[in-house]
N, C-alpha and C positions, 0 to 999 in steps of 0.2 A: 503494501499499500505506499502509495505517495503524501510524503508531508504535506500539508496544507500552507499555503503563502501569510506570515506573522506581521509583515510588514514591508511595504514600496516606497522605492526613491526615484523618482525620474535623472537619469545621469545625461552629461552629451551624448552625443553621435548615437542618437535613438535606444537609448540601455535602461535597464530597470537593474537598479541594486535589490534584491530579494533576500529576505531573512523566514525562511521556515521555520515553521513550529520543531524541525529537531532541533534548531538552535544553527542550522546551515545558511552562510550566506553565501551566495551565488550574484552570477548579475548574465541576464538575460538580455541579448540582442535583437530587438523586435525589427530591425531594419529591414530584413524579409519582408514583411508581412505589410509593408506600408503599400504595397503596387495591388495588394489586393481587398478588393468588396470594402467592408466598413472600414477597413483599416486606413486606407487611402486617406482620409478625412487626420487622419494621428499625424501626416507628413508636415503639418504647422505644428511648426515644436509648441506650441501655446497649449493646443489641445492634447497632444502628447504627455505633456507636464501634467496635465490634469487627472491622474492616475490615481486610484485609491484599492485599496486592500476590501474585498466585496465576498464576505463568506469566506471562502478558504482560498480564493484566487484576486486578480487580479482583475478591474475595470474600468472604463474610461467613460465619461460624459457621454457621449454618443449612444455608448452601448454595447460598446468593441470590450471581449474578453477574451481570455487565453486561458485552456483548463489547466490546475496545477501540474499534471502529469507530464505536459508538454515545457513550464515553465520551468521544472525540476531537470527532465531531461534533455533537454538543449540549452541550458546554461550551465555557466563555467564556475567551478568553487573559486572564491575570495581565499586567498591564503594570507 
């Protein structure tokens, strides 16, 4: 079972600093998603930075979200 997201902080370059329920800190690069569907709106950096934790994942004001499994598996650990 994948841990849920506890906190999110937007970073430069359309990246997210994530802290998971298990205490791990990981960086997720959202850039590849910005050319797809609802995520296109997030190429506006102001909109991208309007990210928040919703239940166990992240969500933006336009309703875009990413499942916690993808956030975890596609992110890199922070040393």
